N, C-alpha and C positions, 0 to 999 in steps of 0.2 A: 831377245832377252835371251836366247839362248846361245850366244855365241860365245867363245872360250874365254875371250876378253871379259865378256859380261859377268862372267863366272869368278873370273879372277877377282874383280873388284868388290863383289859383295862378299868373296868368301876370304879375302885378304885385306889387309891393314891398308894397303898402299891406295893414297888417294887415286891415281893413274887406273890401278888394278882395279880400285875400286870403282873407278867409273866406267870401267868397260865392263867390270861384272855389274858394278850397278848399271851399266847400260842396261843392267838387268833389274835389279829392283827398284824401286823409288823409280820407277821409273814413268814409264808410258802412262799417257794419260788420253783424256778425252779432246775434243772440237770444243769444251764450255767456250763461252764468252770469257772476257778477263772482268776482272771483280770481284766480287765475292759469290761463292758457290752456290748453286740452289741444291733445296736439299732434291734428293732422287726418288722416284717412285716406287722402286722396286724394294725400297727398306720401309714402306708403308706395313702396318702391323695388320692382322687378319683379325684380330681381336681387339677390344679395347685396352688402354693402358696395358700392351704387353701381354694380354692374357695368352695361355698354350691352350690346345696347340697351336703352332705357327708353324706357316710353309716360307721357304726362302728357295727361289728359283735360281739356278747356279748353270753352268755352262754342261753340268752333264747328266741335268734334271731338275727336279727337285728335293730339297731335304725338309723333312717335319721334324719338328723338335717337339715332344710330346709335353714334357714339365721344363720348368725353371732351371735350367743346367746351374750347378755348383762347383764343379771340377772343369774348368776352363783348360784345355791345351791348346797353344797358339804355335802353329807351325810354318805360319806365313813369317817372312822376314822382318815385318814392320808391325804385325796385328796385336803386339806385346803391348805397344804404345796405347792401341786403343781400347783394352780390356782394363788397363792400368787407369786410363781418363775416364773411366766409368767408375772408379772405384773398389773395380774387383781385382783381387790378385789370382794372376793366373797359375794354376799348378805348374806349367812349363813354358817356356817362349825358346825361340828357336834362333840361335847366334845369326849375326849376317855377317859384320867386319867391324875392325876399328880396337880390337880386343879390349872392350870395356869392362869393368869388373861386374860380374853376375851377368854379362851380355847386355845390362842395360847404361845408354847413353845417360849423359847430365840430367837433360830435360823429364826422364823417365824413371831415374834414381831419386830424383826429388819428389814424385808421387806419392803421396799417402799411403796406397795399397802396394807400394814396393817394399819387399822383405826379402831377407835371405834363404825364405823357404821355396823360392822360385827356381825348379830345374832348369839348366840351360841347354836344349838341344842343340848338336852341333849343325854346321850349315850345309855341309857337303852331302848328305844323302840322309834320307829318312829311314832313322831305326825303328821299324812298326812294331819289333817286340817290345821296345822300350815306350813307345806310347801307348800299346795297350796295359803295361804294367802300371801305367800312370793312373788309369781307370777313369779316364774323362767321361762326362757327360756331355761335352761337344768338344769338335774339333774346329779350330777356325784356321782355315788356308786360303785366304783372297788373295795373296801376296806370296805366292809360293810357288806356282809354274806347274802343279800337280796334272798329272796327267790320267788319263781315262782309269788304267789297271792302279795306279796310286790311288784315285778316289774311290774307287770299289773296294781296295783293300781296307781303306780309312774308316770306310763305312760299315764295316764289319766291328769295328770296335767303337764306332761312336758317329751321332748325326755329323756330315762335315759341312761346313759353310765354307763355298768356292765362290769363286767370280763369276761372273755372266760372262757371255760371249759376246757383249756389247763392245769391250774394249779389248786391247791387246795382252797380253800376259804381262802383270804387273803395272798396266794401264788404268785400275780403276781409281778414280778420284776419291780424294780424301775423306771429301764429306759423306759420299756413299758408302764408303768403307764404315765409315765411325755409326751410320744409320742403320747397316745392314747387322753390324754387332751387336748394336744396341737392341735391336728387334730379335736376335738370337736368344740375349740374355735376360730378355725381360726388362730390359730399360731403355725403352723406345723414346719416352720423354727426357731421360737425361742427355741420351745422344742428341737429342734436337736442341736442346739447350746448349750443349757442348759447341755444337756444329754452326749455332746462330752466333758464338761469342768468337770463335774462331773467324769464322764469316765477316763478321762487323769490323774485327782489327784488320784485316785485308782489307776489306772496303773502303776504312777510314784511311788507309796509307794512300790507295790510288786516290782518293777523294782530295787529299794534303799536296798530290803530286799531279796536277793535272797537265804539267809539261812532259810528264812520261808516257802520256797515250799517246802511239801513235810512232812514238820513237822504237826502233827496233833494239833488241837485246839477242844476246845468244851465252849459253853456258857451254863452255867447251872446256875438253881434255886434252891438250896436247901433249906431245911426248917429244924428247931431245932428238930424236930420229926426224921429226916433221910430221908424222902421220897423227892423228887427231879424231875426235869423237865429238860431235854437238846435238845436244838433246833438243827435241821438239817439243810441241805443247801436249804433245802425246805421255810425256815424262813429268814425272815432281818436279824436277828444277826447272823445266822449260816452262811449266804450267804454271809455278809462283810467278817467274817475271810476268807471263802474261795476265795474271789476276792482278798485279801492280800496274797494270796497264800497259806494258811494252808488247811490241809483236815480235814473234820469230822471223827470221827474214827468210823472204819465199825461196832464196835458192838453196838454203838449208832443208825448208819442206818438201821441196822439190825431188832433190838427193835422197832423203831418208825415205819418201815412197809411203809405203804400210807399216815401216818400222816407228819406233819410237825415237830413234836417233839416226844422225848421218856420219857417215866416216869417209875419211879422206887422207890423202896422202900430202907431201910439200908441195906438190906439183900444183895442188887447189887449196892451198890453205888459206890463199885469199878470200875463200867462200865465207870463214868464219867474221868476216867483218862485219860489224853494225855500228849504232848509236852507241851501245856499250857492248862491251864484251868482258864477260866474268867467265875466270880460268881458274881451273884446279889443275894440279899436275906436284908429283913428289921430285921431278925433275927442274925445280923451277928456275935455278941460275943457267941450267942448259938450256932451257926453252926462251928466256928471256934475252939470252946471246944470240939465236937464231938471225941471221940476217932477215930469213923470209916472214919471222915473226915480228920483226922490228918494222918489217915493211908493212904491215896490214895499218890502215889508217886510223882505226881506233885505238890499237899499241902505240903510235907515233903522235898521235894528237893527245896522248894521255887520259885515255876514254877507255882505259881495260882494268880490271880489276880482280886482284887474285884473291883466292877464297881460301883460306885456311880450312884442314881437315875437319877442326868441330861445327864449323857454320857448313861446309861441306855436308857433314853428317847430317845436320839439321834439315838442309834442303832436300838431300837425297831420300830421308825417311818421311818427310814431307806429312807427318800425322799430326792430331789435333795437340798432341803436346809438343813435337818438336817445331810446328810452325811459327809459333809465337816467339819460340827460341830463335830460330831463324830471320823473323822480322826486326827482332831488335838489333841484332848483329848485322844484317845486310843493308836496312834502308839507310843507315848513317853513312855507310860508305857509299853506297849509290848517290847519295848527295853530294859526298864530297868529290867523288871521280867527276861527275856531271855538273858541278858548280850550283845544285839546286835545292 
């Protein structure tokens, strides 16, 4: 996630750039089985009904939150969604990409807890002085790629909720993020209900499309020069495809190794072939005209699906607010593409 292209995607408005950078956020996940995600034990409360204090383990140690937070600052690129889903208005959120009004994409802007009071922090770097001025009771940073020095400095301001080392950076599954934030805010039961609801929606789609089980699918970001990225099931986009029943092709997993994405050039573009190839790019006309792209069996056979920026954003955020939006937009298009 720290590749220059990743950062471009996360911090620029372009899909390709966003994908590369996004290769950064939204990304990586776990080796969870397909289907509805299960609640993760790391978000279990230490006391009944979200009582305080609570302790939350992270990759840097353990965070102790002594009392129920009132002022929540989210410096992760997507955690603002999870806070809003709980009915809490964050003091501040961190912008990612897309130039959305107030830093909120449609699914978040429609949340009852969203309002104009939310401060939007810039994506490129952390302004520690600004964060301190916001006087947070807790800082949420699970999808932020902070390092030890950042964590230490932020901890001087307020307790910090960061990811564990069980996943690559940006790789914590959406259900675990929601449950962990719910624990931190004393809203564990509410978080569990949200996770159960979204998980059921995903499971229902998978159950309604048994023909997708066992078929392969890729989420690809191709460029006009033939270079490309493809996400694994360690990424939010790849994970959603697997939760719907698909499998990421083994050649992509092998090429990615320990990363949540694979990358290549025109010489190995054929590796992105699958039963279903979903793709996003700002250079669609140029990519579609590439002989190498047209030679991919899935493309030649009409089994490729272009994802527009709004749907790509929903799949990239992969939050409890954006996933229903993504499902509504993605599923009918897959059905049409595969004739199911």
